C-alpha positions, -999 to +999 in steps of 0.1 A: +620-020+269+655-029+258+642-057+237+625-031+213+658-014+207+676-047+201+649-059+178+648-027+158+686-028+154+686-064+142+658-057+117+677-026+103+708-048+099+687-075+082+672-050+057+705-034+050+722-068+044+694-078+020+697-044+001+735-051-001+728-085-016+739-104+014+709-127+020+729-149+044+735-121+068+699-109+063+688-143+075+712-142+105+699-108+116+663-118+111+669-149+132+684-128+160+654-104+158+631-134+161+651-147+191+647-113+208+609-114+203+606-150+214+628-142+244+606-113+255+575-135+250+590-162+272+600-137+299+563-125+299+553-161+304+576-163+334+606-181+319+640-170+333+662-198+320+659-200+282+694-197+268+710-167+252+710-178+215+681-173+192+682-210+183+678-220+220+649-196+225+631-206+193+636-243+201+621-238+236+592-218+221+585-246+196+583-271+224+557-253+245+524-272+245+501-241+245+516-223+215+492-222+185+503-240+154+507-209+132+532-195+157+552-227+158+551-229+120+566-194+116+592-200+144+603-233+127+614-213+097+642-198+118+655-233+127+658-245+091+694-252+081+707-239+048+716-264+020+749-268+003+743-237-018+738-218+015+702-212+007+671-222+027+656-253+011+621-238+014+608-205+001+603-183+032+612-147+040+627-146+075+625-108+076+588-109+071+585-138+095+603-118+122+579-088+116+549-112+118+561-126+151+566-092+166+532-080+154+514-111+166+532-120+198+536-085+210+502-072+199+497-052+230+527-031+220+517-008+192+551+004+182 
């Protein structure tokens, strides 16, 4: 269950970055955490070739025909590019979104 350790580490980094006032790094770490969750989900579906980056995994996930709309909506948040001020152009919390993905995609894992 290496994915659990990696996910936890990225989430801890994201929370620490946010508490240090570094929202950009918090978003990066949350995106990596989401990529870990999506990667594990894809492995469970039988995918073996999905790319190493969180962006690749999230893009693949969003292209799957059988993924419910709410999951795709949340996953799309991680693909949004920052504006010139280095902020997301929409009001979303990527840390909370990564937690939501873990809780909902990995609902058979209670930790």
